[in-house]
FIBALO-208402 format. One line per field, with one value per residue (C-alpha): residue number from 1; residue in one letter; x, y, z. Coordinates in Angstrom, 3 decimals. Layout:
% residues N
kefi NUM,...
sefi A,...
c1 X,...
c2 Y,...
c3 Z,...
//
This chain:
% residues 329
kefi 1,2,3,4,5,6,7,8,9,10,11,12,13,14,15,16,17,18,19,20,21,22,23,24,25,26,27,28,29,30,31,32,33,34,35,36,37,38,39,40,41,42,43,44,45,46,47,48,49,50,51,52,53,54,55,56,57,58,59,60,61,62,63,64,65,66,67,68,69,70,71,72,73,74,75,76,77,78,79,80,81,82,83,84,85,86,87,88,89,90,91,92,93,94,95,96,97,98,99,100,101,102,103,104,105,106,107,108,109,110,111,112,113,114,115,116,117,118,119,120,121,122,123,124,125,126,127,128,129,130,131,132,133,134,135,136,137,138,139,140,141,142,143,144,145,146,147,148,149,150,151,152,153,154,155,156,157,158,159,160,161,162,163,164,165,166,167,168,169,170,171,172,173,174,175,176,177,178,179,180,181,182,183,184,185,186,187,188,189,190,191,192,193,194,195,196,197,198,199,200,201,202,203,204,205,206,207,208,209,210,211,212,213,214,215,216,217,218,219,220,221,222,223,224,225,226,227,228,229,230,231,232,233,234,235,236,237,238,239,240,241,242,243,244,245,246,247,248,249,250,251,252,253,254,255,256,257,258,259,260,261,262,263,264,265,266,267,268,269,270,271,272,273,274,275,276,277,278,279,280,281,282,283,284,285,286,287,288,289,290,291,292,293,294,295,296,297,298,299,300,301,302,303,304,305,306,307,308,309,310,311,312,313,314,315,316,317,318,319,320,321,322,323,324,325,326,327,328,329
sefi X,X,X,X,X,X,X,X,X,X,X,X,X,X,X,X,X,X,X,X,X,X,X,X,X,X,X,X,X,X,X,X,X,X,X,X,X,X,X,X,X,X,X,X,X,X,X,X,X,X,X,X,X,X,X,X,X,X,X,X,X,X,X,X,X,X,X,X,X,X,X,X,X,X,X,X,X,X,X,X,X,X,X,X,X,X,X,X,X,X,X,X,X,X,X,X,X,X,X,X,X,X,X,X,X,X,X,X,X,X,X,X,X,X,X,X,X,X,X,X,X,X,X,X,X,X,X,X,X,X,X,X,X,X,X,X,X,X,X,X,X,X,X,X,X,X,X,X,X,X,X,X,X,X,X,X,X,X,X,X,X,X,X,X,X,X,X,X,X,X,X,X,X,X,X,X,X,X,X,X,X,X,X,X,X,X,X,X,X,X,X,X,X,X,X,X,X,X,X,X,X,X,X,X,X,X,X,X,X,X,X,X,X,X,X,X,X,X,X,X,X,X,X,X,X,X,X,X,X,X,X,X,X,X,X,X,X,X,X,X,X,X,X,X,X,X,X,X,X,X,X,X,X,X,X,X,X,X,X,X,X,X,X,X,X,X,X,X,X,X,X,X,X,X,X,X,X,X,X,X,X,X,X,X,X,X,X,X,X,X,X,X,X,X,X,X,X,X,X,X,X,X,X,X,X,X,X,X,X,X,X,X,X,X,X,X,X,X,X,X,X,X,X,X,X,X,X,X,X
c1 -28.093,-29.601,-29.090,-30.266,-32.413,-31.530,-33.987,-34.719,-32.624,-29.562,-30.200,-30.210,-26.973,-25.638,-26.191,-24.241,-21.412,-21.629,-22.143,-18.633,-17.652,-20.421,-22.889,-26.533,-27.110,-29.473,-33.188,-34.340,-37.446,-37.812,-40.777,-39.735,-39.671,-43.218,-44.609,-43.119,-44.621,-47.793,-47.103,-44.903,-41.505,-38.157,-34.908,-32.365,-28.907,-26.784,-24.882,-23.509,-21.667,-17.832,-17.496,-20.580,-22.676,-24.984,-22.838,-20.408,-22.814,-22.790,-19.009,-18.496,-20.977,-19.344,-15.632,-15.849,-17.135,-14.473,-12.744,-9.002,-8.010,-10.284,-8.472,-5.280,-6.122,-7.532,-10.674,-11.848,-14.818,-16.143,-17.946,-18.904,-17.585,-19.673,-19.604,-15.987,-15.445,-17.465,-15.224,-12.207,-13.058,-14.094,-10.917,-8.901,-10.493,-10.141,-6.449,-7.505,-5.853,-8.579,-8.634,-11.388,-12.261,-13.995,-15.002,-12.654,-14.837,-15.259,-16.217,-12.952,-14.172,-14.936,-11.766,-9.639,-11.451,-10.988,-7.137,-6.843,-8.366,-5.589,-7.041,-5.662,-7.754,-7.940,-9.758,-11.370,-14.304,-16.731,-19.317,-19.772,-20.692,-17.549,-15.656,-17.572,-16.726,-13.236,-13.124,-14.551,-11.590,-8.965,-10.631,-10.219,-6.718,-5.398,-7.221,-9.015,-12.248,-14.632,-17.347,-20.421,-22.100,-25.654,-25.452,-24.184,-26.550,-24.362,-24.185,-28.206,-28.320,-25.902,-27.503,-30.788,-29.731,-30.426,-34.348,-33.930,-32.680,-35.601,-38.580,-37.086,-37.047,-40.065,-42.315,-45.328,-43.842,-45.966,-43.789,-39.953,-38.635,-35.153,-32.968,-32.108,-28.836,-27.993,-30.809,-29.135,-30.265,-34.203,-33.836,-32.630,-35.427,-37.966,-36.596,-36.817,-40.138,-42.009,-40.933,-41.681,-45.006,-46.277,-48.396,-45.230,-44.847,-41.435,-40.994,-37.844,-36.729,-34.325,-33.371,-35.102,-31.964,-30.711,-33.838,-32.726,-33.381,-36.922,-37.721,-36.398,-38.634,-41.709,-41.164,-40.100,-37.028,-33.474,-33.069,-30.344,-30.990,-29.151,-27.180,-27.067,-27.819,-25.305,-26.198,-23.536,-25.199,-28.055,-25.834,-26.299,-27.326,-27.808,-29.894,-28.849,-30.588,-30.485,-31.800,-34.253,-35.569,-36.171,-37.844,-40.015,-41.444,-41.604,-41.281,-44.726,-43.797,-41.097,-40.896,-38.930,-37.664,-35.866,-32.253,-33.657,-36.141,-33.123,-31.116,-33.925,-34.445,-30.667,-30.785,-33.735,-32.352,-29.140,-31.173,-33.850,-31.673,-28.487,-26.601,-24.488,-26.568,-25.402,-27.633,-28.430,-29.133,-31.713,-33.538,-36.012,-37.186,-37.674,-39.894,-41.881,-42.683,-43.802,-46.139,-46.996,-50.883,-50.399,-48.227,-50.539,-51.291,-48.755,-45.531,-42.616,-39.010,-36.602,-33.327,-30.618,-28.064,-24.891,-23.295,-20.408,-20.946,-17.760,-17.151,-17.839,-20.994,-22.000,-21.248,-23.191,-26.143,-25.909,-25.602,-28.807,-30.968,-32.768,-33.912,-34.804,-36.920,-38.695,-39.206,-40.785,-43.472
c2 -6.551,-9.519,-13.137,-16.350,-17.690,-21.236,-23.865,-27.309,-28.570,-26.528,-27.925,-31.554,-30.897,-29.580,-32.597,-34.571,-32.627,-32.683,-36.256,-37.382,-35.104,-35.016,-37.751,-36.855,-35.757,-37.630,-36.527,-37.612,-37.519,-37.157,-38.123,-35.318,-32.639,-33.835,-33.686,-30.230,-28.808,-31.001,-32.212,-34.505,-32.951,-34.031,-32.172,-32.202,-32.407,-30.133,-29.952,-33.529,-31.971,-32.356,-28.547,-28.516,-26.557,-26.757,-23.910,-26.374,-27.683,-24.442,-23.979,-27.354,-26.536,-23.106,-23.842,-27.110,-24.889,-22.124,-21.534,-22.610,-18.780,-18.262,-21.123,-19.619,-16.420,-17.857,-16.732,-14.671,-14.240,-12.752,-14.728,-14.854,-18.404,-21.160,-19.652,-19.189,-22.758,-23.817,-21.864,-22.944,-26.803,-26.629,-24.544,-27.183,-30.099,-28.420,-27.014,-23.485,-20.759,-19.203,-15.920,-15.459,-12.151,-12.438,-9.888,-9.196,-10.970,-14.064,-17.600,-18.939,-22.527,-21.538,-19.576,-22.647,-24.734,-22.227,-22.106,-25.995,-26.174,-24.116,-20.680,-17.515,-15.413,-11.835,-10.222,-6.872,-4.827,-5.171,-7.300,-9.382,-6.236,-4.566,-7.579,-7.813,-4.274,-4.750,-8.192,-6.501,-3.980,-6.575,-8.605,-5.877,-4.908,-8.534,-9.509,-12.490,-14.254,-12.580,-14.979,-12.977,-15.209,-14.430,-13.193,-16.395,-18.653,-21.856,-21.223,-21.242,-24.386,-26.249,-25.446,-26.227,-29.998,-30.258,-29.862,-32.250,-34.574,-33.888,-34.459,-37.552,-39.203,-37.691,-36.521,-35.685,-32.861,-29.839,-27.167,-26.521,-23.945,-22.650,-19.891,-16.715,-14.772,-13.800,-15.835,-18.465,-21.414,-20.118,-19.294,-22.794,-24.302,-22.293,-23.242,-26.904,-27.033,-24.985,-26.984,-30.335,-29.303,-25.842,-26.480,-26.990,-23.952,-22.523,-20.373,-18.334,-17.232,-14.299,-12.876,-9.515,-8.192,-8.344,-7.916,-6.660,-9.642,-9.743,-6.036,-6.461,-9.417,-7.648,-4.381,-5.969,-3.855,-4.010,-2.186,-1.993,-2.498,-2.868,-6.101,-6.897,-10.654,-13.030,-15.691,-15.003,-17.071,-14.728,-11.538,-9.570,-5.708,-5.485,-7.876,-9.524,-8.900,-12.594,-14.429,-11.797,-11.823,-15.536,-14.945,-12.020,-14.763,-17.936,-17.432,-18.163,-16.542,-14.788,-14.932,-12.818,-14.299,-12.855,-13.817,-15.410,-17.458,-18.777,-19.495,-21.395,-23.285,-24.038,-25.556,-27.654,-28.952,-29.886,-31.757,-33.201,-34.552,-35.000,-33.056,-29.978,-27.255,-23.658,-20.703,-20.037,-23.958,-23.730,-20.739,-22.935,-24.513,-21.164,-20.181,-23.466,-22.773,-19.383,-21.011,-24.164,-23.443,-22.828,-26.108,-28.568,-31.304,-30.795,-32.662,-30.136,-30.128,-27.898,-27.232,-27.370,-25.559,-25.895,-26.970,-24.723,-23.566,-22.689,-23.940,-20.453,-20.192,-23.258,-22.569,-19.001,-20.970,-23.228,-20.135,-18.665,-21.949,-21.829,-18.292,-18.777,-21.672,-20.030,-17.077,-19.180,-20.841
c3 -78.126,-80.265,-79.355,-81.001,-77.960,-76.984,-77.611,-76.643,-79.592,-78.217,-74.553,-76.122,-78.121,-75.040,-73.186,-75.854,-75.289,-71.581,-71.098,-71.562,-68.449,-66.109,-64.902,-64.227,-60.979,-58.501,-58.045,-54.660,-52.731,-48.986,-46.754,-44.311,-47.267,-48.535,-44.719,-44.312,-47.560,-47.725,-51.208,-53.209,-53.500,-55.558,-54.876,-57.828,-56.266,-58.241,-54.892,-56.266,-59.138,-59.239,-58.352,-56.064,-58.305,-61.587,-63.555,-64.540,-67.110,-68.759,-68.655,-70.405,-73.046,-73.726,-73.615,-75.512,-78.488,-78.145,-81.500,-81.898,-81.820,-78.506,-76.776,-77.667,-76.348,-73.222,-71.091,-68.479,-66.294,-63.059,-60.492,-56.777,-57.021,-58.827,-62.357,-61.791,-60.853,-63.778,-66.338,-64.383,-64.468,-68.364,-69.155,-67.416,-69.404,-72.612,-71.926,-72.107,-69.745,-67.430,-65.225,-62.889,-61.089,-57.805,-55.206,-52.395,-49.792,-52.102,-50.632,-49.760,-50.398,-54.066,-54.313,-53.358,-55.770,-58.542,-57.804,-57.409,-61.009,-62.442,-63.191,-61.983,-59.694,-59.428,-56.478,-56.977,-55.630,-52.905,-54.601,-57.974,-60.075,-59.303,-60.150,-63.374,-64.408,-63.643,-65.477,-68.678,-68.593,-68.268,-71.101,-73.369,-72.302,-72.452,-75.459,-73.372,-74.667,-71.865,-70.630,-69.271,-66.567,-68.023,-71.433,-73.017,-74.935,-74.611,-70.933,-70.697,-73.014,-70.926,-67.461,-68.847,-69.165,-65.339,-65.974,-68.986,-66.513,-64.134,-66.780,-68.074,-64.673,-63.459,-66.409,-64.114,-62.451,-62.273,-60.765,-60.653,-58.254,-59.004,-57.583,-59.529,-59.224,-62.778,-64.096,-66.387,-64.462,-64.517,-68.165,-68.887,-66.875,-68.661,-72.008,-71.172,-69.261,-71.658,-74.630,-73.106,-71.329,-71.379,-68.243,-65.990,-63.714,-63.396,-60.240,-59.588,-56.181,-54.990,-51.910,-51.037,-49.894,-53.731,-55.742,-59.211,-61.286,-59.611,-60.178,-63.739,-64.377,-62.602,-64.541,-67.932,-68.013,-66.571,-63.539,-60.704,-57.108,-53.609,-52.865,-49.158,-49.152,-47.610,-50.281,-52.605,-55.443,-55.371,-55.099,-57.973,-58.263,-61.920,-64.305,-67.242,-70.921,-72.374,-69.188,-68.431,-72.203,-71.634,-68.192,-69.390,-71.883,-69.781,-65.859,-64.398,-60.910,-58.971,-55.260,-53.184,-49.603,-46.722,-46.035,-42.669,-44.399,-46.780,-43.514,-42.146,-45.345,-45.465,-41.911,-43.201,-46.227,-44.565,-41.664,-43.763,-46.663,-44.990,-47.767,-47.719,-49.494,-49.707,-49.254,-52.759,-53.193,-50.166,-51.590,-53.571,-50.427,-48.640,-51.738,-51.531,-47.701,-48.538,-51.336,-49.309,-49.895,-53.553,-54.100,-52.226,-54.320,-56.910,-57.731,-57.162,-58.009,-56.140,-57.642,-55.028,-57.069,-55.080,-51.725,-51.444,-47.819,-45.782,-42.171,-40.893,-42.745,-41.204,-37.817,-38.122,-39.336,-36.368,-34.070,-35.672,-36.254,-32.841,-33.120,-36.573,-35.856,-33.034,-35.451,-37.999,-35.528
//
C-alpha cells in the first residue's frame, strides 16, 4: 500500500494539535546512569504522560483529524494496552466512541485505564496479532474506523513530537535509543532526528523473544516470527509496512536483547531514576548497556516509553532482581 510518508512538517503540525491537550514530558539526566554507561545520558520520561505512555501523542493527533462521518461511526483498534489507552484517551477528548481489542492476558493496569476512559474492551486471542486480526473483522462488520497501531501516518507524526522535544531541549544529542514493537515510535524518531541533524544516530531495540521487527529491518522485507516476550510493549509477531519503510531508510542500528537483560534494565531504571518504568520503557537502557563501549563519549537519549507495570510484574521483578544482577556481573 502507498502512504504519504510523514515529514518534519507533519510532526511540527502534530505538536500544534497536541499541545492544548498534552504538556511536554521531562528530559532528565542522572549521575548514576552516566556512571553506569560511561557517558552522558538523558532519559525522556514518556512514563509521565497522562496514560503513562508515549502513544497518546499519536492518538490525539489522529483522532483530532477524523472527519465528522468517522467520528459519528466510532473507532476501533487492537492493542496490548498503551496504544489502546491512547485511542481511548483521544476518543474521550473529542467525543468519539471507541472499541479496543486486547489479548486475553492483557496487562490489567492498561485494561482498567482503557475502561476508565470510557472505551469498550473486547478480549480476544492469545497475543496482540490474534486480537488485531479479530479487530479488523469487527471493524468491517460494524462499520467502524479501524486504527492500525503502526500503519497510520498521523500516529507516527504524533509520536515523533517526543523527539522534537528532546532536540529542542538538548540540541547536541548524538544518539537516540528507542524501543520497537510495531515501530511507530522509532519511525517518528527517525523522521525528526534525520531532518534536524542527519548525524544523529537512531538505534532501535527489541526483545530477542519477539524479533519480527528486527528481522524485517535486517532483511528489508516484512516477516513473521515467534512472540514469547514478557514485555507487552514489544510483543508483536508481525512487522508493519509503514514504520518499516521508514526504518529501512533511516534507522542506523537495531539491537536485540534478552528478556533477562530487559528485566535487569527495568530494575536499574526504577532504582536509579526513582521512576516507575515498564519493561518496554526499560529496553533502551538494556540496549545501551549492550552498546556501552560504542556509546562512550556520546550524549545519548533513552526514551522511557511507558510506565504501566502491574503490581504482579513488579513483585516478579523483585524476586528475580538478585539473580539477574549476579548473572550480569
